[in-house]
N, C-alpha and C positions, 0 to 999 in steps of 0.2 A: 425609618418607621417600623414599630413593632409589628409582629406578624399578626397579632389579634387585631390591632387597629387596621392593618392593611385588609384583612378579611371583612372587617366591619364596614370598611369604605366600599369595597367590592359589592357587598350585599346591598348597601345604601344605594350605590350607582344602579344596580340591576333593578331593584324594585321601584325605582323612580323612571325606569325606561332609558337610562343614559347609556346603557350598553347596546341598545338595539335600535338606535336611531336610524342607522343605514337600513336595516331589515324592514323597518316601517315604510321607508321611502320606496323600497322595492316591492312592497306588498301592501299599498295603500288601500286595497279593497278590503282587507281584514279589519273587523270590528267586534269587539266584545259584546256590545250591545246587540248586533245581529245575531250572535251565537247564543245570547241569553234568550232572545225572542224565539229562535227556533226551539230552544230547550223548553220554553214556557208552553209553546204550541203543543209539544209532545206530552208534557205534563198534563194539559188541559184534556187532551184526547185521552190519555191513560185514565185520568180521573173520571172521565165521562163514561168510559167502558166499565170500570170498576164499580161505579155507581149503579149502572144498569144491571151488572151482575149481582150486585148486593140486593136490589129490589127483587130479582128473580128468586134469589136464596130465601129472603124474608117472606116471600109468598109461598114458597115451598114448606117453610118452617110451620106456617099455620096449618097445612094439610098433612104434615108428615106424622107417621105413627111414633108412639113413644118407644116401642120395641123394634128390634131389627127385623126387617123383613126384605125379601128380594123384590127388586123392581125390574121392569123391562128395560131393554136397551133404549127403546124409544122414549121412556119416561125419565131418563137420566139427565136430559137437558144437554145443551151445548155450552162448552166452557169458552168464554171469550178469550181472544188474543191477549188481552191485557192482564188476564190472571192465569193464562196458560203456564207461564213460568213458575207461578206460584204453586200451581197444581204439580207440576213435574217435579219441583224441588221437594215435593212430599209434605207441604203444609196441610193439604187435604186431598182426598180422593173423592170418588163418586158418593156423595152423602145419601144415608138411607134413614137415619133416626134424627130426631130432634137434637140430641146430644151432638151428634156429628155435624148437623147443620149449623147449630150454634158455634161449634168450634170453627167451621169454616167462615162463617160471618165475622167472628173476631178477627180472624187472619186477614179478611178483606178490609175491615175497618183499620187495622194497622197499616195495611198497604195504602189505604186512602190518606191516612194521616201523614204519610211520607210524601204524598204528592203535592209538594209546595213549590209554587212558582218562585222564582228569584226576582226581586224588585231592586235594580240598580239604585244606590243611595245618591240623593241629591244633597251633598253636603255643603252647606255654605261655608264651613270652615273644614276643609279636608285636611288630614294630617300633613300632606305635602302635595305637590303639584304632580299629576300624572299625564301621559299623552292623552289626546282627545279620544283615541281609539280604545282606551282602557275604561274600565268601570270600577267604581267602589261597591263592594258587597260586604254583607256581614259572613263571618266565617260559619256561622250556624245555619246559613241559608244554601251553602255549597257542600256541606258535609253533615253527616249525623255524628255527634259526639257522644261517645260512650266510655264510661270508666269501667275499670275492672274491680277485683275484690280479692280478699285474702281468706282462704279456708282457715278454720279454727287450728291453731297450733297444738291444742290440746288433744285433737284427734290425730293419732299416729297413722291412721288408715287413710287419711286425707294426703299424707305426704310420703309415706314409705313406699318404696319402689315405684314412685310416680314416673309417668312417661310423658306427661304434658309439660312442655316448657312454660315456666311462669316467670314473667319479666317484672323486675323491680328497678328502681332508679339507677342502682349500681351497674346494671346490664345496659343502660341507655348511654352510650359512648361512641364517639366517632361516627355518629349519625346513622348507625346501622346496627341491628341486632341479629347476630349469627348464632349466638347460643345463650343460654342462661345459666345462672349458678344454682338454681333450684328448679324442681319439678313437682307437679301435683298429681294426684290420681284422678280417675273419673269420678270417684265418690266425692273427692274434694271439690272437683268442678260443679257437680250436681247440688252439693249442699253449701254453695257459697255464691256471692254474686260475681264471681269470676266468669269470664267469657273467652271462648277462643276466637281470635282474630286472625284473619287470612294473611298469608305472605303478601307483602307489598302495602300493608296498612301503615299509615303514618301515626306514630306515637308521640305523645307530648307530655311532658311532666307538669303537674299541677299542684304539687304539694312539697313544702321544704326546698328542695332544689328546683327552682322554677324554669321553664322555658327551654328545657333540653328537648331536642328532637331526634328521632330515629326511625327509619323505615324498617319493618320487620322482613327479615330474608327467610323466616320459617313461620309456619303457623304456631301461634302461641297465645297463652292467657297472660293477663297483667294484674298487678295489684291496684288498689284504689288511688294510689298516687299518680297513676298514669292514665291519661285519656287517649283513647283510639279515635282518630279522625276517619270515618268511614265515608268513602267517596259517594256523594249524591249527584253532583254535577260533574260533566266530563272535563276535568282539569289534569294537569301534570302534577302528580304527587310530589315529585322532587322540587318543583317550583314553589308549591305551597310550603313545603319544609324550609327552603331558603328564605321564603317571605316571613315565616315565623322566626326564624333564626335572627332576622334583622330587627325583630321587634323585642329581643330579649331584655334589653334595658328597660324599656317600657313596662313589660310584664313584670320585672323584678320590683319596679316602683309601685305597681299595684299590689303586689305580695306584701311589701313592707308596710302597707296600711292595715294589715290584719294581724292579728295576735301570733298565728302559728305560720305566717309566711306562706300562704297559699292562695289559689284563686279557684273558684267554683266554675261549674259548667256554664252557668248563665253568663258570667263574665267572659268566658272563652267564646261562647256563641255570639256575643256582641262585638268581638274584635272586628274592626274595619279593615278589609283586605284589598289591595290593588289587584284587579283582574284584568290581565291581558288577553287577547285572543289566544286560542290554544297553540297554534303554530308558534306564536311569538313567545309563549311560556316555554316551549320546547327549545327554541333558539337560546333563550336566556339561561336554561339549564345547561345547555352544551357550552356556553361561554363561561358560566360560573364553575362548571366542572372542571374546566381546563385552568381557569385563574385561580381557583381555590387549591387545585393540585400544585400549581407553580408557587402558591404562597407557603404551602406545606413544605415543598422542597426547599424553599428559601429559609424556612425556620430550621430544617434540618442542617442546611448548610452554615447557618449562623451559629447553631450550637457546635457543629464541628470546628468552626474557626475559633469559637471560644475555648474549646478543648485544646486546639493547637496553640492558641495564644498562652494559656496556662502552662502547657508543656514547654514552650519557648521560655517563658519567664522562669519556669523551674530550672531549666537547663542553664540559662544566663546565670542565675543565682548560685547554682552549684559550681560552675566554672570560676565565679568570682570568689566564692568561698574557699576553693582550692588553689586560688592564686593564678589560674590560667589566664585570666583577662589582663593581668598586669606583669606579664613576663618581661616584656620590653621596658616598662617603667623601671623595674628592678635592676635590669642590665644597666640602665642609665643612671641609677642612684644606688650603687653597691654598698654605700656606707650606712644606708638606713637599716635600722634594726630595732624590732620590738622589744627585745630583751634589754637593750640599752635604755630605751624610753621607759620600761617599766622600772629598771634600777634607779633612773632619775626621779620618777614618781615616787618610788618607795623611800628615796632619801628625803624628799620633801614632806612626806607623810611622817617620817621619823622625827624630822625637825618640828613639825606642826604638833605632834603628840608630846614632844619634850616641852614645848612652849606652853601647850595646855596643861600638862601636868605641873609645871612650875606655878602657873597661875592658880591651879586647883589647891596645891599646897598652901599657897598664900591665902587664899580665901578660907581654907579650913582653919588656918591658924587665927586669922582676923575673927572668924566666926566664934571660936572658942574664947577669945578675950573680950568680945563685944558684950556689953551689958544691956544696952537699949534694945528693947524687943523688936521695934520696927526694923532697926538697922540689921538686927540678927536674922529676921525673917528674909531681908534682901539678900544677905550673904547665903542663906540657906538655898533661896531660889537660884542664885548664881552658881552654887556648887552643883545643883542638879542639872543645870544647862551644860556646864563643863563636863560632867560625867557623860552626857549624852554625846557630846562632841568628841570626847576622848574615844568612846566606844565606836565612833565612825571612822577613826583613824586606822584603818586596816590596810596592811600591806597586801600588793598582788604577788601571789606566788606562781610563776609559771609552771605548768604541769609537765611532768616527766613521763609521759603516756608511753608505756611499752606497746599497748595496742590502741592507737589513736583512731578515731572514726574514719579518718582518711588523711592521705599525705598533704602536707602544707609546705610552702617554702621554708628554708632554713632561717631566714630572717623574721619569720612569723613565731607567734608563741601561742601554745594552748593555755587557756585561762578558765576558771570557773565563772559562771555568769554572776553568782553571788559575790565574787571578789571585785567585779567591776561596777556594780550598782547596788543600790539600795531598793528593796521591793517590800511593798506593803499592800496587803488585800484590804478591801472595804470593810466597815463594820458588819457585825452580824445584822440579819434582817430585822430583828426586834429592836435594835438601837436606834432605827429611824421609823417611826410610826406616823400614820396619817394625821393624827392630832397635833403633830409638830409642824405641819406645813402651814405657811402664811404666804399672803400675796407678795409679789416682787415689790421692793421699795428700797429707801435709803439704808435701812438696817437689816436688809434680808441678805442671806448667804445662799448661794446656789447649791444645788446637789447635782453633781455630774452623774450621768446615766450612761448605760450601754451605747445609746444611740449616738452619743457624743463621739465615741470611739469608732463605731461602725461608720457613721456618716462623716466623720473627720470635721467636726464643727464644734466650737465652744459656745455657740448661741443657742443651740437646741435644748429644749426641756423647760419645764414649767413648775418644778418643785424648788421650794425655798424654805429655809428655816431661820429663826431668830439668832442674833448674836449670843444669847444665852445658851441656847442649844449648841450652837457652834463651838463655844468654849469647851464644852464637854467632849466634843468630837474633833478637837483641833488636830489630833494626830493624823487624821485622814485629809488634811487640807492639801490642795495641789498648788504647785507654783509654776511660774515661767520655767520652760524647758523640761518639766516633768512629763513622762510618757505614761498615758493611761491605756490599759489594755482590758478588752472584753474578756470576761472569765467563764461565762456560762451560755450554753446554746450555740451562739455565733461565737466561737472562741478565737482569740488571737488577733482580733482587729485592734490596731493601735492608732493614737493620736497624740501629737506633741502639742502640750499647752503653750499657746502663743503669748507674746507680750500683750499686757493690758486685758488679758482674759479675765471674766468675772470671778471675783473671790468665791471659792466653794470647796466643797468636800466630795470625796467619791462615795458612791453608794455600794451596796454589798455585792453588786455585779461587776465591779471593777477592781483592778489593781493598779497601783501607780509605781512607776520605776524612775529612780533618778540616777543617772550615770555619775560615777565619781570624776569623770573628765567630760566636761560638756562639749569639748571639740570633737568627741567620738560620736555625737548624736546623729549627724547626717548619715554615717556609715551604718550605725546600728539601727536606724529607722528603717533601712532597707531589709536588714537581716533578722530583726526582732520579729517582723510579721511572719517571715518565712520559717524561721526556726520554731518559734513558739507554736505556731499552727501545727507544724509537722510534729513536734514532739508532744503537743496536746493530744492529737489524734492517736499517736502511738500509745500513749498512756490512758486514753479513753476507750480503747478497743473493747467491745463487749458491753459497754455501758449504754443504757437506754438514753440517758441524759449526758451530753458531751460538756465536760467541765475542764477548765485548766488544771494542770497538776497542782498538788500541794507545794507550798513554798520551799519546803526541805528538798524536794525533787527538782524544782525550778533552779534553786540556788547551785545545785550540782551538774546543771547543764554545762557541757564543755564547748567554749567558744573559740574559733580561730581568730586571733588578734594580729593584724598587720601594723606596720608603723604608721604614724598619724598621716604623713604626706601620701602613702600609698593607699591609705583609706580614702582620702580625698580624690585620688586618681580614679580608683574603682568606682566611687560614687558618680563622678562625671561620665565615665564610660556607660554605666548602667542607665543613667538618665537619658543619654543619647539613645541607646539601644531600646529602651522602653518606649521612648517617643516613636522610633521606627516601628516598633511593634504594634503601636496603636493603629497603624495603617491597615492592619488586618481587621480592625474592629468594625462590626456591622451593627449600628444602633437600631 
């Protein structure tokens, strides 16, 4: 199972109560409904006291002088317990003028507006089943949702030498904000909709990148793409974070329904949230902290195993390329020699070229004597074909390298890649245009793409051209046993065209390779991938876009060539070792 899938499953189990079934059995007296009722009683009492205080202040407002004047201690009135915290926090002090009273009244009204009872939802179609001791609530009922803002970038005084951390989406990662990339000044804060949120506040992204969560580990302001969820009800902040993390797919589906991929505060307030009793929330957080940590450790271990697997593969290929994997085979087959096989191949090529040249001369002679235009055209076409075939008749010259890349057995030969295969890159991008594409059908010719090489399949792809266009691009046609290679971005991925593959041509992002001896294909399928990737990376260093090297460089790559039978032996050994290596793989 992939790590992200594992985490998603853990979150899903947690918010459905499946991680804490034992806890509920041992704490059957706990109920979110009871806790909500206690909270609502407190809210009603607080509202009652605030309303009483509001009436007192409104009465004073009618009698208060317009200008500031001293009042006796006895005339100051008593501040109720419900608003004492507001007064101590500095929202207002002993009011003396109409202006001051109005300010205090406004503060009280704001406090009253926050005194909302929480009504558990009676959902006929709940998103999923939850334990009977849990309640469904709206997110906007249990917390105040406030978004931030961005001071004007045109005002340097809002940003220069700023000391207030300012959170943007890039800072919201790993579910915690410890620091920010940017800071704003007090002036920037005062002249924008940005607000400072306290350490411990839960942040939630609502624009572009949706549904990312993080808890502030510092006091900080945020931009408008981030909503702060300020606790109104006594819940565990981390539980709510996990709950919102589990809803990410749903939130993204909401965002896709609007032009700019965002959600507004109204949508966020209406999210339905499963609410367990507080103690069970804390139990869930404890379990998830442990399980998510283990999942992260698992991901790290998996990545380490992948790196080990790659190192093992690289080491095995290096040993094979140097002949170390086939030492015993060479001892048992001392007569095998790549130089002898190359010599035999060259003799065959010489004979083939001789026969073709003889045929070429004959066609040329008949072409000169022929009077009939149609027959003359046939001879001309045959002459062109023969020229191409003669051009392909190249002998292989073993290299006498004074400084070879590494030491190989004496029975092996160093050869140039261009001597043992034909290579052709796909057409220029402008040669294949969208207006050429047609639906697949009897007269349609496939266009092979990078994904055919990367995903090792001839069936992928949906682009086709007509036979008429194919004739103009026939030089890029692929045949059985051709090797196609990805040339840009994901470079060096290879695929051997199988028998009965769809008739087709390569596009501009591919190259096709045809070995002069098809019996070498299994051996070179193993090493092309390794060598081409390695050489391509060496030649692409410093480039922003990774591309396969030009053909003139590729053709000069030096390749170690063992005798054919030893190639087959090496291939068998590597197949076995790679199968064993897969035992390390963690899917």
